[in-house]
C-alpha positions as CSV (number, residue, x, y, z in Angstrom):
1,X,108.1,20.1,-1.4
2,X,108.5,17.0,0.7
3,X,108.3,19.6,4.0
4,X,104.5,20.7,2.7
5,X,103.4,17.3,2.4
6,X,104.8,16.2,6.0
7,X,103.3,19.1,7.3
8,X,99.7,18.2,5.7
9,X,100.3,14.6,7.2
10,X,101.2,15.8,10.6
11,X,98.0,18.0,10.3
12,X,95.5,16.1,9.0
13,X,96.3,12.2,9.7
14,X,92.6,11.3,10.1
15,X,91.9,12.3,6.2
16,X,94.3,9.8,5.3
17,X,93.1,6.8,7.1
18,X,89.3,7.2,6.7
19,X,86.3,8.7,8.0
20,X,86.0,8.4,12.1
21,X,82.7,8.7,13.8
22,X,80.9,7.7,16.9
23,X,77.9,5.6,17.7
24,X,76.1,6.7,20.8
25,X,74.0,4.0,21.3
26,X,76.8,1.4,21.5
27,X,79.3,3.8,22.7
28,X,81.5,3.0,20.2
29,X,83.9,4.8,17.9
30,X,83.7,3.5,14.2
31,X,85.9,4.2,10.9
32,X,84.7,3.9,7.3
33,X,87.8,3.6,5.4
34,X,89.2,5.5,2.9
35,X,87.6,4.9,-0.9
36,X,84.2,3.5,0.5
37,X,81.2,5.2,-1.6
38,X,78.8,6.4,1.1
39,X,75.5,6.9,-0.5
40,X,71.9,5.9,0.6
41,X,70.8,2.5,-0.4
42,X,74.8,1.3,-0.7
43,X,76.6,-1.2,1.4
44,X,79.5,-0.4,3.2
45,X,82.4,-1.9,5.4
46,X,82.9,-0.2,8.8
47,X,85.5,-0.9,11.5
48,X,83.9,-1.2,15.0
49,X,86.7,-0.4,17.5
50,X,84.5,-1.4,20.2
51,X,84.3,-5.0,18.7
52,X,87.4,-5.0,17.2
53,X,85.9,-6.3,13.9
54,X,84.4,-5.1,10.4
55,X,80.8,-4.9,9.9
56,X,78.7,-4.3,6.7
57,X,76.0,-1.6,7.0
58,X,73.5,-0.7,4.3
59,X,73.1,2.8,4.7
60,X,69.4,3.9,5.1
61,X,69.7,8.0,5.1
62,X,72.2,10.6,5.7
63,X,71.8,13.9,7.3
64,X,74.3,16.8,7.4
65,X,74.4,18.9,10.8
66,X,76.9,21.6,11.0
67,X,80.3,19.9,10.7
68,X,78.8,16.4,11.3
69,X,77.2,14.0,9.4
70,X,74.5,11.5,10.8
71,X,74.4,8.0,9.2
72,X,71.8,5.6,9.9
73,X,72.4,1.9,8.7
74,X,71.2,-1.3,9.5
75,X,73.7,-4.2,10.1
76,X,73.5,-6.7,7.2
77,X,74.6,-9.6,9.7
78,X,72.3,-8.8,12.4
79,X,69.6,-6.7,11.2
80,X,70.6,-4.2,14.2
81,X,69.9,-0.4,13.5
82,X,72.7,1.6,13.7
83,X,73.3,5.8,14.1
84,X,76.8,7.2,13.4
85,X,77.8,10.8,14.0
86,X,80.6,11.1,11.4
87,X,82.9,14.1,12.0
């Protein structure tokens, strides 16, 4: 049984850590940590790999495109609008 969990961990490591995506406007990878409730109108915390810091984003809209989800949101500190393509 331990071998099954090891195989799952090695094949799907991103699911354990969170939801990874990309912000094409900022040329930055972002991550939404596991356990965040991602819904329109909610505020979430993301990790921005370009700035190496956590940011709070209020979700304005979400759209599914094939295997990806586009999230549009507003940075609650700067008022900057951001768009993430999540895998």
